matplotlib code that plots the C-alpha trace (Angstrom):
import matplotlib.pyplot as plt

x = [111.9, 112.1, 115.2, 113.2, 111.9, 115.4, 116.9, 114.2, 114.9, 118.7, 118.3, 116.3, 118.7, 121.6, 119.7, 119.3, 123.1, 123.9, 121.7, 123.5, 120.3, 121.9, 125.4, 128.0, 127.5, 124.0, 123.2, 126.7, 126.0, 129.1, 128.4, 124.9, 125.3, 122.5, 122.3, 120.1, 121.3, 119.0, 119.6, 117.9, 116.4, 115.4, 111.8, 111.6, 108.4, 110.1, 112.4, 109.4, 110.2, 112.6, 115.4, 115.3, 115.5, 118.6, 120.2, 119.6, 121.1, 124.2, 124.5, 123.2, 120.3, 117.0, 116.2, 114.5, 116.9, 116.3, 115.4, 116.6, 118.7, 116.2, 117.2, 116.8, 119.8, 121.7, 120.5, 122.4, 126.0, 125.2, 124.4, 121.1, 118.6, 115.1, 113.2, 110.3, 108.5, 108.0, 104.5, 105.7, 108.5, 106.0, 103.7, 106.6, 107.6, 104.1, 103.9, 107.2, 105.7, 102.1, 102.3, 100.9, 97.5, 97.0, 97.8, 95.4, 92.6, 91.9, 91.4, 90.2, 91.4, 93.4, 94.3, 95.3, 96.1, 95.3, 96.1, 96.9, 95.1, 95.9, 92.4, 92.2, 89.9, 86.2, 85.6, 85.0, 87.7, 90.8, 93.8, 95.5, 93.2, 93.9, 91.4, 91.4, 91.6, 88.1, 86.6, 84.2, 84.8, 81.4, 82.4, 85.5, 83.5, 81.1, 83.8, 85.7, 82.5, 82.4, 79.1, 77.8, 80.8, 81.0, 84.4, 87.2, 90.8, 92.5, 96.3, 97.2, 97.7, 98.6, 95.6, 91.9, 89.0, 86.0, 82.5, 79.5, 78.0, 81.2, 81.4, 80.2, 83.6, 86.1, 89.7, 91.7, 94.0, 91.2, 89.0, 90.4, 94.1, 95.4, 98.8, 97.1, 96.1, 92.3, 91.3, 87.6, 86.0, 82.5, 80.1, 81.3, 84.7, 85.6, 87.2, 89.0, 91.0, 92.1, 93.1, 95.0, 96.9, 97.9, 99.1, 101.2, 102.6, 103.6, 105.1, 107.2, 108.2, 109.1, 112.8, 112.9, 114.5, 111.9, 110.0, 106.5, 106.6, 108.7, 106.8, 103.5, 103.2, 103.6, 101.1, 98.6, 98.9, 98.6, 95.4, 93.9, 94.7, 93.0, 89.8, 90.0, 89.9, 87.1, 89.0, 89.1, 87.0, 86.0, 89.2, 91.3, 89.6, 90.4, 94.0, 94.1, 93.0, 95.5, 98.4, 97.3, 97.2, 100.7, 102.1, 100.5, 101.9, 105.4, 106.6, 109.9, 108.6, 105.4, 105.4, 104.8, 102.4, 100.2, 100.4, 97.3, 95.1, 93.2, 92.6, 91.3, 89.3, 87.5, 86.9, 85.2, 83.4, 82.8, 82.3, 80.2, 83.2, 84.8, 81.7, 80.4, 83.6, 84.0, 83.5, 81.1, 83.8, 85.6, 89.0, 90.3, 94.0, 95.8, 98.4, 97.9, 101.0, 99.9, 99.6, 103.0, 104.5, 103.2, 106.6, 108.5, 106.2, 106.7, 110.5, 110.7, 108.1, 106.0, 102.3, 101.5, 99.6, 102.8, 103.7, 100.6, 99.6, 96.1, 94.0, 94.8, 98.2]
y = [81.9, 80.7, 78.9, 75.7, 75.6, 76.3, 73.3, 71.0, 72.2, 72.0, 68.3, 67.5, 69.3, 67.3, 64.1, 65.1, 65.9, 62.5, 60.9, 62.9, 64.7, 68.1, 69.5, 68.7, 66.2, 65.2, 61.5, 61.2, 63.6, 65.7, 69.4, 69.0, 71.1, 72.5, 73.3, 75.2, 77.5, 78.7, 82.2, 83.5, 87.0, 89.3, 89.3, 92.8, 93.2, 95.4, 92.5, 90.9, 93.3, 91.5, 94.1, 94.7, 90.9, 90.8, 93.7, 91.7, 88.5, 90.6, 91.5, 95.1, 97.0, 95.9, 98.9, 98.6, 99.4, 102.0, 100.4, 99.9, 97.8, 95.1, 91.9, 89.8, 91.7, 92.7, 91.1, 89.1, 90.1, 91.9, 88.6, 87.9, 86.8, 85.5, 86.0, 83.6, 82.4, 78.8, 78.6, 79.5, 76.9, 74.3, 75.1, 74.9, 71.5, 70.1, 71.5, 69.7, 66.4, 66.6, 69.0, 72.4, 71.0, 69.5, 72.8, 74.7, 72.3, 74.3, 78.0, 80.5, 81.3, 84.3, 82.8, 79.2, 76.8, 77.0, 79.4, 78.8, 80.9, 81.5, 82.1, 83.7, 85.8, 85.4, 81.9, 78.5, 76.7, 78.9, 77.3, 76.8, 76.2, 75.5, 76.7, 77.0, 80.6, 81.9, 80.9, 83.4, 85.2, 83.9, 80.3, 80.7, 82.2, 79.3, 76.7, 78.2, 78.7, 82.5, 84.0, 87.6, 88.8, 92.6, 92.6, 90.5, 91.8, 90.2, 90.1, 91.3, 94.9, 96.1, 94.4, 95.1, 95.6, 93.8, 94.7, 92.4, 93.6, 92.4, 88.9, 87.6, 88.6, 86.1, 85.7, 85.9, 88.2, 89.5, 90.4, 90.5, 89.3, 87.9, 87.2, 84.5, 86.2, 86.1, 87.8, 87.7, 90.4, 89.9, 92.8, 92.9, 94.1, 97.8, 98.1, 101.3, 99.2, 97.1, 100.2, 101.6, 98.3, 98.4, 102.0, 101.3, 98.3, 100.2, 103.0, 100.5, 98.5, 101.4, 101.3, 105.1, 105.6, 107.9, 110.8, 109.9, 106.6, 107.7, 110.9, 110.2, 106.9, 108.7, 111.5, 108.9, 106.9, 110.1, 111.1, 107.6, 107.8, 111.3, 109.8, 106.9, 109.1, 111.3, 114.5, 114.5, 116.7, 116.6, 118.7, 115.9, 113.3, 115.6, 115.8, 112.0, 111.4, 113.8, 112.2, 108.7, 109.9, 111.4, 108.2, 106.1, 108.2, 109.1, 106.3, 104.7, 101.1, 99.0, 99.2, 102.9, 102.9, 100.2, 101.3, 103.6, 100.9, 99.9, 103.6, 104.5, 101.3, 101.8, 105.5, 104.6, 101.4, 101.9, 105.7, 105.4, 103.9, 107.3, 109.6, 108.6, 109.6, 113.0, 116.1, 118.8, 121.4, 122.6, 122.0, 120.6, 121.0, 117.7, 119.3, 121.5, 123.7, 125.3, 121.9, 120.9, 123.8, 122.5, 120.8, 124.0, 125.9, 123.4, 123.5, 127.3, 127.7, 130.0, 129.9, 133.5, 134.7, 135.3, 131.6, 130.5, 130.5, 131.7, 131.6, 134.7, 135.4]
z = [95.5, 99.2, 100.2, 101.0, 97.4, 96.1, 98.0, 96.5, 93.0, 93.5, 94.6, 91.5, 89.2, 90.7, 90.1, 86.4, 86.2, 87.7, 85.0, 82.3, 81.5, 82.3, 81.9, 79.2, 76.4, 77.4, 76.9, 75.3, 72.4, 71.8, 72.1, 73.5, 76.5, 78.7, 82.4, 84.8, 87.6, 90.4, 91.7, 94.8, 94.8, 97.6, 96.6, 95.1, 93.1, 90.5, 89.6, 87.9, 85.1, 82.7, 82.5, 86.3, 86.7, 84.5, 86.5, 89.7, 88.2, 87.3, 91.0, 90.5, 92.0, 90.5, 88.3, 84.9, 82.0, 79.3, 76.0, 73.3, 73.4, 74.3, 76.2, 73.0, 71.6, 74.7, 78.0, 80.7, 80.5, 77.3, 75.6, 73.8, 76.5, 76.5, 79.8, 80.5, 83.6, 84.7, 83.3, 79.8, 79.9, 81.1, 78.2, 75.7, 77.1, 76.7, 73.1, 72.4, 73.7, 72.5, 69.6, 68.6, 67.6, 71.0, 72.6, 70.4, 71.2, 74.4, 74.9, 72.3, 68.8, 70.0, 73.4, 73.1, 75.9, 79.6, 82.4, 86.1, 88.6, 92.3, 93.8, 97.2, 99.3, 100.1, 98.7, 100.2, 98.1, 97.5, 95.8, 92.4, 89.5, 85.8, 83.2, 79.4, 78.3, 77.6, 81.0, 82.4, 85.7, 86.9, 86.2, 88.3, 91.1, 91.1, 91.1, 94.0, 96.1, 96.2, 97.3, 97.5, 95.6, 94.9, 93.0, 91.7, 91.4, 88.5, 88.0, 91.4, 92.6, 89.1, 87.5, 87.0, 89.4, 88.0, 89.3, 89.5, 86.2, 84.4, 85.7, 82.3, 80.8, 79.7, 80.9, 77.6, 75.9, 73.7, 76.7, 80.3, 80.4, 83.6, 85.2, 87.2, 90.4, 91.2, 94.5, 95.6, 97.6, 99.1, 100.0, 103.6, 102.4, 102.2, 98.7, 99.8, 102.2, 99.3, 97.3, 100.3, 100.7, 97.0, 97.1, 100.2, 98.4, 95.4, 97.4, 99.2, 96.1, 93.9, 93.0, 93.2, 89.8, 88.2, 89.7, 88.5, 90.4, 93.4, 94.1, 92.4, 94.3, 97.6, 96.7, 95.5, 98.7, 100.9, 99.1, 99.5, 103.2, 103.3, 101.7, 104.1, 107.2, 105.9, 105.2, 101.4, 99.1, 95.5, 94.8, 96.2, 94.0, 91.0, 92.1, 92.6, 89.1, 87.7, 89.6, 88.4, 84.8, 85.0, 86.5, 83.7, 80.9, 82.2, 84.6, 83.5, 83.7, 84.1, 87.9, 87.9, 85.0, 86.4, 90.1, 89.7, 88.1, 91.2, 92.1, 88.6, 88.3, 91.6, 91.0, 87.8, 88.8, 92.5, 92.9, 96.0, 97.8, 97.6, 97.5, 100.9, 102.6, 101.1, 103.2, 101.8, 101.2, 98.1, 99.8, 103.1, 103.9, 104.5, 106.8, 109.9, 110.1, 113.4, 115.0, 113.6, 115.5, 118.9, 119.6, 119.0, 121.3, 124.0, 123.6, 123.7, 126.4, 124.2, 123.7, 122.9, 119.8, 117.8, 118.3, 116.5, 112.8, 112.2, 109.1, 107.1, 108.7]

ax = plt.figure().add_subplot(projection="3d")
ax.plot(x, y, z, "-o")
ax.set_aspect("equal")
plt.show()
């Protein structure tokens, strides 16, 4: 979290300690000990994965652990550890105060309670919204003032690309689950720019531990760039799909396995985004070796036929 937010929280925590609501022997009850410590992270996306977060808390590089053992048996400092986010802890506190029946009174049978959404993009009223689980995507778009929407990206870069014909769907575990991010894209947006932004993000955020994510992410990004500039062919699209499938099946953690989601979703649901950029050839090389030798020719003062690579040589 940002240092500014941390200082505000630290001030509040100290007030609670001064009131004997945190720390040792809370409210005079012997042995009732509970405290909260705030740790600042470097903002690495992969540390959203629970075992990578634990590694970071221990002062190590944020890399997901091999499992088993799972954190609930061997987590922070090899002690049993439960990892939850603030929203979960808030829901637990409200259940403790108001009861389980109150909590179940909103949402659906399989997805009880409410969900916070961070709504951004092409809408008149972006911000933080709270909805009961089961709300439709169309309802959220109406409430935030979105018009002429062509797609919604749910759950961030690793989430789901939802086209217009699926706006009837409900945000719930039994239909479309969401981590809370809700990005709106109108018809003036180029969705391939969104995809390229995501692939660059995952290439940058990969911890580099496993080959499918480290190498596959770079190959995926390079092919999207090739499509973007109009040099890709149908062969490249086939290769792109194969790389995405390998990443999803073999990556070490959720970052690598979900990184291709936006690519595969848009290929399936927005095929014209790619098709209109493809060149009408079976294959187009993505690297010009002869051009790459231009620097060497300049340094050596050569520009004869033997200093060039020709097709068929």
